[in-house]
C-alpha positions in Angstrom: 0.0 0.0 0.0 1.0 3.6 -0.5 2.2 5.0 2.8 3.6 8.4 3.8 4.7 8.9 7.4 5.3 12.5 8.6 7.6 13.0 11.6 10.0 15.4 13.3 7.6 18.1 14.5 7.7 19.7 17.9 7.9 22.9 19.9 10.4 25.5 18.8 11.3 29.0 19.9 11.0 31.9 17.5 14.1 32.1 15.4 14.8 28.4 15.9 15.2 25.6 13.4 13.6 22.2 12.8 13.7 19.6 10.1 10.6 17.4 9.4 10.6 14.3 7.4 8.2 12.3 5.1 9.1 8.6 4.8 7.5 7.0 1.7 6.8 3.4 0.9 4.6 1.3 -1.4 5.4 3.2 -4.6 8.3 4.4 -6.8 9.3 7.4 -4.7 12.5 8.1 -6.6 10.5 8.9 -9.8 7.6 10.8 -8.2 6.9 14.4 -7.6 6.0 15.2 -4.0 4.4 18.2 -2.1 4.5 19.8 1.3 1.3 21.4 2.7 0.5 23.0 6.0 -2.6 24.0 7.9 -2.7 26.6 10.7 -5.5 26.9 13.2 -8.5 28.6 11.6 -6.9 28.6 8.2 -7.3 26.5 5.0 -4.7 24.0 4.1 -2.1 25.6 1.8 0.6 24.4 -0.5 4.1 25.1 0.7 6.4 23.6 -1.9 6.8 21.0 -4.6 9.8 18.9 -5.4 10.3 16.8 -8.6 12.0 13.4 -8.7 15.2 15.2 -9.8 15.1 17.5 -6.8 13.9 20.7 -8.6 11.8 22.7 -6.2 9.0 25.2 -6.5 8.0 27.5 -3.5 4.5 28.9 -3.2 4.5 31.1 -0.1 6.2 34.4 0.0 6.1 34.4 3.8 8.4 31.4 4.0 10.8 32.2 1.1 14.4 31.8 2.2 13.4 30.1 5.4 11.9 26.8 4.5 13.7 24.5 2.1 12.5 21.2 0.6 14.8 18.4 -0.3 14.7 14.7 -0.9 16.9 11.6 -0.5 15.8 9.1 -3.1 18.0 6.4 -1.7 16.2 6.7 1.6 12.7 7.2 0.1 12.4 10.4 2.2 11.5 14.0 1.7 12.5 16.7 4.1 11.5 20.3 5.0 14.3 22.3 6.6 12.7 25.1 8.6 14.9 28.0 9.7 14.3 31.4 11.4 10.9 30.1 12.5 8.1 32.5 13.3 4.9 32.0 15.3 2.9 32.2 12.0 4.7 29.0 10.9 2.8 27.1 13.6 0.8 24.5 11.7 0.3 20.8 11.0 2.6 20.0 8.1 1.6 17.3 5.6 3.4 15.5 2.8 1.4 14.6 -0.3 2.0 12.5 -3.4 -0.2 13.8 -6.2 0.1 10.7 -8.4 -2.3 8.6 -6.4 -3.2 10.8 -4.5 -2.2 10.1 -0.9 -1.6 12.1 2.3 0.7 11.7 5.2 -0.9 11.9 8.7 0.8 15.3 9.4 3.2 16.4 12.1 2.6 19.4 14.4 5.1 22.3 14.4 4.6 24.9 17.1 6.6 28.1 17.2 6.3 29.8 20.6 8.3 31.4 23.3 
């Protein structure tokens, strides 16, 4: 079965950093485009970034440009989101998504607070 497991979230102080992961199984991850989404309390789910199989990225949110970086390790079937200079507005549940099927990860909570 197609499976995406999100992990690595937690409580971080403003200005801090965190890396979350999406571990994929049950499909050809290395040849598949992936996405990161996030959903903040009271807000609609929004597309954060896309990454192709070759590692070419597209960023969709001006508010996170230069602070959030998507990458992937095809040998490990894992996609990452490196989050730097975190702000309280980054607080959200972060989800990975594979459009091909489609299928969602279960999400991981990132809370930015002092």
